C-alpha positions as CSV (number, residue, x, y, z in Angstrom):
1,X,123.8,135.3,-116.4
2,X,125.1,138.8,-116.7
3,X,127.5,140.2,-114.0
4,X,128.3,143.6,-112.7
5,X,131.5,143.5,-114.7
6,X,129.3,142.9,-117.8
7,X,127.2,146.0,-117.2
8,X,130.4,148.4,-116.6
9,X,132.1,147.2,-119.8
10,X,129.0,147.8,-121.6
11,X,128.2,151.2,-120.1
12,X,132.0,151.9,-120.3
13,X,132.2,152.6,-116.9
14,X,134.2,151.4,-113.7
15,X,132.5,148.6,-111.6
16,X,132.4,150.9,-108.6
17,X,130.1,153.4,-110.8
18,X,127.8,150.8,-111.4
19,X,127.5,149.9,-107.8
20,X,126.9,153.4,-107.0
21,X,124.1,153.7,-109.5
22,X,122.6,150.5,-108.3
23,X,122.7,151.9,-104.2
24,X,121.5,155.1,-105.5
25,X,124.3,157.0,-104.4
26,X,124.1,160.6,-105.1
27,X,127.6,161.2,-106.5
28,X,126.8,159.9,-110.1
29,X,126.3,162.3,-113.2
30,X,122.8,161.9,-114.6
31,X,124.1,160.9,-118.1
32,X,126.4,158.2,-116.6
33,X,123.3,156.9,-114.5
34,X,121.3,156.9,-117.7
35,X,124.2,154.8,-119.5
36,X,124.4,152.4,-116.5
37,X,120.6,151.9,-116.3
38,X,120.5,151.3,-120.0
39,X,123.0,148.7,-119.8
40,X,121.4,147.2,-116.7
41,X,118.2,146.9,-118.8
42,X,119.9,145.4,-122.0
43,X,121.5,142.7,-120.1
44,X,118.7,141.9,-117.9
45,X,121.0,142.1,-114.7
46,X,119.8,141.4,-111.4
47,X,121.8,142.7,-108.4
48,X,123.1,140.3,-106.0
49,X,121.1,141.4,-102.9
50,X,122.9,139.2,-100.7
51,X,126.3,140.4,-101.8
52,X,125.2,144.0,-101.6
53,X,123.7,143.6,-98.0
54,X,127.2,142.2,-96.8
55,X,129.2,144.9,-98.5
56,X,127.1,147.6,-97.4
57,X,126.3,146.1,-93.8
58,X,123.0,147.8,-94.7
59,X,120.3,145.1,-95.7
60,X,117.1,146.1,-97.8
61,X,115.7,142.8,-97.1
62,X,113.0,141.8,-94.8
63,X,111.9,138.6,-93.8
64,X,108.2,137.5,-93.4
65,X,107.6,134.3,-91.4
66,X,104.3,132.5,-91.7
67,X,103.1,129.5,-90.5
68,X,101.3,128.4,-93.7
69,X,101.1,130.0,-97.3
70,X,98.4,128.6,-98.5
71,X,95.9,130.0,-95.8
72,X,93.9,132.7,-97.4
73,X,94.3,135.1,-94.6
74,X,98.2,134.5,-94.6
75,X,98.3,135.0,-98.2
76,X,96.2,138.2,-98.1
77,X,98.7,139.4,-95.3
78,X,101.8,138.8,-97.2
79,X,100.5,140.4,-100.4
80,X,99.8,143.8,-98.7
81,X,103.1,143.5,-96.4
82,X,105.3,142.8,-99.9
83,X,103.4,145.9,-101.5
84,X,104.2,148.2,-98.5
85,X,108.0,146.9,-98.2
86,X,108.3,147.7,-102.1
87,X,107.0,151.1,-101.9
88,X,109.7,151.6,-99.0
89,X,112.4,150.2,-101.0
90,X,112.7,147.1,-99.3
91,X,112.5,143.6,-100.7
92,X,110.5,140.5,-99.3
93,X,112.1,136.9,-98.1
94,X,109.1,134.7,-97.6
95,X,109.8,131.8,-94.8
96,X,107.1,129.3,-94.6
97,X,107.4,127.5,-91.2
98,X,104.6,124.9,-91.7
99,X,103.8,126.1,-88.2
100,X,106.9,123.7,-87.0
101,X,108.9,125.3,-84.0
102,X,112.1,123.6,-85.4
103,X,111.8,125.1,-88.7
104,X,110.9,128.6,-87.1
105,X,114.1,128.6,-85.0
106,X,116.1,127.3,-88.3
107,X,114.7,130.6,-90.2
108,X,115.5,132.8,-87.0
109,X,119.2,131.6,-87.0
110,X,119.5,131.8,-91.1
111,X,118.1,135.6,-90.9
112,X,120.3,136.6,-88.3
113,X,123.3,135.2,-90.0
114,X,122.0,136.9,-93.4
115,X,121.7,140.3,-91.5
116,X,118.3,141.0,-92.6
117,X,116.7,144.6,-92.0
118,X,114.0,143.0,-89.9
119,X,111.4,140.3,-89.5
120,X,107.5,140.5,-89.4
121,X,106.6,137.1,-87.9
122,X,103.7,135.0,-86.9
123,X,104.1,131.9,-84.9
124,X,101.7,130.1,-82.5
125,X,104.8,128.2,-80.9
126,X,106.8,128.3,-77.7
127,X,109.9,129.9,-78.9
128,X,109.7,133.2,-76.9
129,X,112.7,132.5,-74.9
130,X,114.8,131.6,-77.9
131,X,113.8,134.3,-80.5
132,X,116.4,136.9,-80.4
133,X,115.8,140.8,-80.5
134,X,119.2,141.6,-82.0
135,X,117.0,142.0,-85.4
136,X,114.1,144.4,-85.4
137,X,110.8,142.1,-85.1
138,X,107.1,143.0,-85.4
139,X,104.9,140.0,-84.5
140,X,101.2,139.5,-85.7
141,X,98.7,138.3,-83.2
142,X,101.3,137.3,-80.7
143,X,102.9,139.7,-77.8
144,X,106.2,138.3,-76.9
145,X,107.7,140.9,-74.8
146,X,108.8,144.6,-74.6
147,X,111.4,144.5,-77.5
148,X,109.1,143.0,-79.8
149,X,106.0,144.9,-80.9
150,X,102.8,143.3,-81.7
151,X,100.1,144.2,-84.5
152,X,96.4,142.4,-84.1
153,X,93.0,143.0,-84.6
154,X,90.8,144.0,-81.7
155,X,90.2,140.4,-81.1
156,X,88.0,141.2,-77.7
157,X,85.9,143.8,-79.3
158,X,85.3,141.2,-82.3
159,X,84.1,138.5,-79.8
160,X,81.7,141.1,-78.2
161,X,80.2,141.9,-81.7
162,X,79.9,138.3,-83.0
163,X,77.8,137.5,-79.6
164,X,75.7,140.7,-80.0
165,X,75.1,140.0,-83.8
166,X,74.1,136.5,-83.0
167,X,71.6,137.6,-80.5
168,X,70.4,140.1,-82.8
169,X,69.7,137.6,-85.2
170,X,67.6,135.6,-82.7
171,X,69.8,133.3,-81.3
172,X,69.0,132.0,-77.4
173,X,72.0,129.6,-76.9
174,X,75.2,130.7,-78.9
175,X,78.4,128.6,-78.4
176,X,82.0,129.5,-78.9
177,X,83.9,127.0,-81.2
178,X,87.6,127.3,-80.7
179,X,90.9,125.6,-79.5
180,X,93.1,125.6,-76.7
181,X,96.4,127.4,-77.9
182,X,99.7,125.8,-76.7
183,X,101.1,129.5,-75.8
184,X,99.2,132.5,-75.4
185,X,98.0,134.3,-78.4
186,X,95.8,137.7,-78.7
187,X,93.4,135.2,-80.6
188,X,92.3,134.1,-77.1
189,X,90.6,137.4,-76.7
190,X,87.9,136.6,-79.0
191,X,86.5,133.7,-76.7
192,X,87.1,136.3,-73.7
193,X,85.0,139.1,-75.6
194,X,82.2,136.5,-76.5
195,X,81.9,135.3,-73.0
196,X,82.1,138.8,-71.5
197,X,79.2,140.1,-73.7
198,X,77.3,136.9,-73.1
199,X,77.5,137.3,-69.4
200,X,76.8,141.0,-69.6
201,X,73.5,140.5,-71.5
202,X,72.5,137.7,-69.3
203,X,72.7,135.0,-72.5
204,X,73.3,131.3,-71.7
205,X,76.3,129.8,-73.7
206,X,78.5,127.2,-74.3
207,X,82.4,127.0,-74.8
208,X,83.8,124.1,-76.9
209,X,87.7,124.0,-77.1
210,X,90.3,121.5,-77.8
211,X,94.4,121.5,-77.9
212,X,94.6,120.6,-81.6
213,X,91.4,120.2,-83.5
214,X,93.5,119.6,-86.7
215,X,94.5,116.2,-85.2
216,X,91.1,114.9,-85.5
217,X,89.1,117.1,-87.2
218,X,85.9,114.6,-87.4
219,X,86.4,113.8,-84.0
220,X,86.5,117.6,-82.9
221,X,83.0,118.2,-84.9
222,X,81.2,115.2,-84.0
223,X,81.9,115.5,-80.4
224,X,80.8,119.4,-80.5
225,X,77.6,118.2,-82.5
226,X,77.0,115.5,-80.0
227,X,77.6,117.6,-76.8
228,X,75.8,120.8,-77.7
229,X,72.4,119.9,-79.5
230,X,70.7,122.8,-77.9
231,X,72.5,125.5,-79.4
232,X,71.2,127.6,-82.2
233,X,74.2,129.8,-82.8
234,X,78.0,129.6,-83.3
235,X,80.8,132.0,-83.2
236,X,83.8,130.4,-84.7
237,X,87.3,131.5,-83.8
238,X,88.2,131.6,-87.6
239,X,86.2,131.4,-91.0
240,X,88.0,128.2,-91.6
241,X,86.7,126.5,-88.5
242,X,83.3,128.3,-89.4
243,X,83.2,126.8,-93.1
244,X,84.2,123.2,-91.3
245,X,81.4,123.4,-88.9
246,X,79.0,124.3,-91.7
247,X,80.2,121.2,-93.7
248,X,79.6,118.9,-90.8
249,X,76.3,120.3,-89.4
250,X,74.9,119.8,-93.0
251,X,76.2,116.2,-92.8
252,X,74.4,115.8,-89.5
253,X,71.1,117.3,-91.1
254,X,71.5,120.7,-89.3
255,X,70.7,123.6,-91.6
256,X,72.5,127.0,-91.5
257,X,71.1,129.5,-90.6
258,X,67.5,127.9,-90.1
259,X,68.6,125.5,-87.2
260,X,72.1,127.3,-86.5
261,X,73.4,130.8,-87.2
262,X,77.1,130.9,-87.7
263,X,79.9,133.7,-87.7
264,X,83.2,133.4,-88.3
265,X,86.2,135.6,-87.6
266,X,89.0,136.8,-90.3
267,X,86.7,138.1,-93.4
268,X,88.7,135.6,-95.9
269,X,85.3,134.7,-97.8
270,X,84.8,137.9,-99.4
271,X,83.8,136.8,-103.1
272,X,80.2,135.7,-104.0
273,X,81.5,132.5,-105.4
274,X,81.6,131.3,-101.9
275,X,78.5,129.8,-100.7
276,X,77.0,130.2,-98.5
277,X,78.7,133.5,-98.0
278,X,79.9,133.6,-94.3
279,X,78.6,136.3,-91.7
280,X,82.1,137.1,-90.1
281,X,84.1,139.6,-88.1
282,X,86.4,141.1,-90.5
283,X,89.9,141.7,-89.6
284,X,91.5,144.8,-91.5
285,X,94.1,142.4,-92.9
286,X,95.8,145.4,-95.2
287,X,95.7,148.2,-92.4
288,X,97.4,145.2,-90.0
289,X,100.0,144.4,-93.0
290,X,101.0,147.9,-93.7
291,X,101.0,149.0,-89.9
292,X,103.3,146.1,-89.4
293,X,105.7,147.2,-91.9
294,X,105.6,150.9,-91.2
295,X,106.4,150.0,-87.3
296,X,109.1,147.6,-88.4
297,X,111.0,150.2,-90.7
298,X,111.1,152.7,-87.8
299,X,112.5,150.2,-85.7
300,X,115.0,149.5,-88.2
301,X,115.9,153.4,-88.3
302,X,116.5,153.1,-84.4
303,X,113.2,154.9,-83.6
304,X,111.1,153.9,-80.6
305,X,107.6,153.0,-80.6
306,X,104.9,154.5,-78.2
307,X,103.4,151.0,-77.7
308,X,103.8,147.3,-77.2
309,X,100.6,146.2,-78.9
310,X,99.0,147.9,-81.8
311,X,95.2,146.8,-82.0
312,X,93.4,147.7,-85.0
313,X,89.3,148.0,-85.0
314,X,87.5,145.1,-86.8
315,X,83.8,145.3,-88.3
316,X,81.1,143.0,-88.8
317,X,80.0,141.7,-92.1
318,X,76.6,140.4,-92.6
319,X,76.7,137.3,-94.9
320,X,74.1,134.4,-95.5
321,X,74.9,132.2,-92.3
322,X,73.0,134.7,-89.9
């Protein structure tokens, strides 16, 4: 692997000159810059970001902390965050916590020591009192405190829209299908919006929530199907929850949308290869991602933000399940 000295020798310049070119310092002659860039390309030299950050005391690295990289929503979010960072001259460090609080705390400690420029994070664990605000942080879907700005979709309005769309589709007894979070998250507003609109319209409804549906999915869905046989519409807290419900309902002989109409939340199934194509409340994932990065970079520059929570409007996308 080529070193910065190898680049300097090939270009016929000092190591300090190579460093100035890499860091886009203005005091370098165009001809010299061209020689250095040609040498970098020829040697396929990759600068040591950690060493550069330590020397400059100014990082160009931003960490993205996700509970799971395989989930389509998080994957799409990461794509747009990386793209927006790249346009701003920053690089992405991905931290996949697996949703484990101890792993999240390990990452926070590591990131603080490595002096990243900032962090964009998603966590649903109770780590609020431990998260340091020494590093600029933007949270997705979780409002920690005044020092940590939150970017989220308009979850409450999403719940209201879902209820109205179910009623419009002929549903007489809708149900909300969700979970009880261990800590407060903006996602609970999906249920609140659903309930608010049902009561405002005088529509009878049901709410089914469990602390951790993933521990025993079969029990979670079988209990719901047994306890709520009279419902004819479902608003699920996520698209994945909706998809799993449709699978379990089919096994129980329930047809979607003939017997029960279903609406999810996220908008991750946006390809006709998915069948049935889910009706859903579409989160503006790209706008959320780019907004989070832009707000973070403002914080990195020492600028203050005018709000603690930035809620971005959602839209309804009709599919084949309503």
